[in-house]
N, C-alpha and C positions, 0 to 999 in steps of 0.2 A: 893340548892340540888335536882338533880332529882334522883328518886328512880325507878330503876328497877327491876322487879320481872320475874324469868325465869323458865320455867319447866325444868327437867331433858330432857336431849336429845338437849336441845336447846342450839346455842354455838353463844351467841351474840358478839363473841369477835371484831370480823372487824367493827362491831358497836360502839362498845366500844371503839376500835382506834381511829375512824374516829371522834368519840365525844371529844375523847382527846385533838387530832391535833388540831381540830377548838376552842375547850372552854377549854385551858390548865389552866384557872384560876377558873373552876367551875364543880369541879370533879360528875362523874356521880357514883351511889352508885349501885351497883348491886348484886342482893342475888338469890339464888335459890329457890321455890315454890313447896311445894306437889300440884301436879293436884286438891285434894280437895277445896285448900285455892286459886286457881289460880285469882279467881275474887274476894276473899273475901278481899287480901290483895291491892284491888284497893277501895272497896267501906271503910274501915275503915281506910283509909291514912297510910297505910303500904306500898304503893308504888303508883309512879302516872303512869307509865305504866306496863305494862306484856305483855311477851311472851308467850303464850297460846297454849295448844293443843285442838282444836273446836272436838266437840262441847261443850258450855257452859252451865249450868242449865238456868241463866237468864241475857238475855243481854241487861236490859229494863238499861238505860240511860249510855250507855257505846257504844262507836265508835270502830268499828271492821276492820281491813285493813289485809286481807288475803298476807299470803306471802310466803307459797310455801305450798307442798305437800310430804308428806312421806309416801313409800310404807312399805308394813307389811312383817315380816319374823317369821317364824315359830323356834321357839329353843329350841332343845333336845341333850340330852345326847349325848356325842360324839360318842359311838358306836352302835347308833338307825339308823335302817332304811337308814330314810330321807337322812342319809350321801352320801348315793350312789347317791341322784338326784342332778341336779344343779340346781332346781327350783321345787316349787310343785304347787297344787292347791287346793281348800279346799276340796273337793273331795277325796285327797290324802290322807286328815289327817282327815278326817272325823269319821272314828272311835276309834280315840287317847286319850288318857288319857288325859283329860287338869288340871294343877296346880289351885284350885279354891281360888275365893275370892281374886285375884290379885290388887283391887283397893284398898286392906287394906292392901298391903306390899309394901314394900320399893324393890327397883330393885334389891339388894344385896341379899336379902331373894329369891324372886323369883329364881332367878340365881341358890341359892342353891337349891329347892328343885328340878329345874330342871335336876341339877347333879346328884342330888341322885335319879333320876328313879319317881319320885312323877308323874309327868306329864310333858307334853310339855305346851308351849304358843305363843298364837301369838300375836306380840307387835311391834310397830312399828321401822322401821330399825337403829333410832336413840339410842332408848332404848337397844336394842341387842348391838349394837358398845361400848356404855357406860360403858355397866355392863358385857362385854363378858371377857370370860374365857375359860382356856385351856380344861376344859374338857366339855364343850357343844358346839353345832355347831349350826349355822342359816343356813334357806335356804330361798329366797323370796318366798311369795306366791303370784303366778301373779294374781289372780282373788278376793284378799281380798279386800275390801274397803281400799282407802288410809286414812290417818289420814293430816288434816289441823293444819298449824300452823299459828298465828296470833298475828299480834298485838292490843292493845285492852287498852282504858283507858276511864276515866269519861268524856262522853262529856264535863259537865259543869266546867271541870277542865282543858279547851284546853289553857294552859299557853303558853306565849312565848317561856318557853324551852321547853315544850312541842312539841309543833310546831317544835322546831328544830330538835327533834330527829325523829321524823317523816319523815322529810325530809330528814336526814340523812339514816334510813332505804331504804324511796324511791331511793336512791341514787342520790340525791338533793345535788350538790357541795356549797362550802359558797359562791363564786361567783355567781353560779346561781339564789340562793337564795336573794342575795342582787340585783342580776337584775331584778329579777323581781319584787322587789318592786320598783327600780327606773322606771321600765316599767308602773306599774299600776299607780305614781303617774304623772307619762308625760300623761299618757290615759286621767286620772282624769281632769289635767291642759286642756287639748286640747278638753276634755268635756264643762267645763267650759266657757272656750273661748267662743265656738260655742253656748251655750247656750245665754250666752251675748250678741254676733253677732245677733242671732233670735229676741230677744229680743227686740233689738234696733230697727230692721228693722217692727219688726209687729207695733212698736210704733211709726215709722216714715210712715208707711203705712195707720195706723187708724187716721193720722192727715186732714183736709182738705186742697185739693189740690188749690194752688194759681192759680187764674185765670189769664190765657195768654189774653192780651188785639189785638183785629185783627191792623190790619195797620189804616183801616178807625178812630179805636177810636185813633189811637197815633195822626193822623193828624187834627183830632178834637179837643183834647187836645191842641195841639202845639198851633193852629190858635187862640184856648182862650185866651193861655198864652201871642200871640203876642198882642191882641187887648187890653190886662188887660194893658201890658207894656205902650202902646200909651195913654191910657185915661190917664194915673199919668204921661206922658211927656206934 
């Protein structure tokens, strides 16, 4: 069974549906993981692949495919001044109190602190959407760095099942995957035939050419044969 881990805010539903359509007898196990664990689950075998939020602390031995970018949003209490803006810049919120140590808090707790007026936070849009509440608002921060979402897996553990899921994420269909394999086999066959043909031609070229007799030599040989026959008779 292939095991997929994903961080909060990521919605892998379309890829899971595609997997189930293609491999109904091989269920894929998907579970959410915390950001601090997003690569640990790969290294200790709890997951075969993970959809993570970059950057990651240590990517040694891991293959990474970047999937998409997320814009950042500022989240504040509903009655905060930023509610009047359509979007913001970092300069607009430079003097605002921030909720501290958000890396050690879960999303629900962060939003609870924001709603209570402890401070604002800047988070990926998907996180704000996932933990949205009626007593907080969010606005896009246009010049804040984007967050990249990526598919990651241990390079040494790239099994056929892992390759299958990678293909789904990249948008390859079952037919295109099979077609690719068939094309590769056909190309390999053509290459082998061409190599054999070239080797045969090389061998033939290396053999000494047969000496071609001239017309005069042929006449002399014929005359000798004729004289030999007369003597015997």
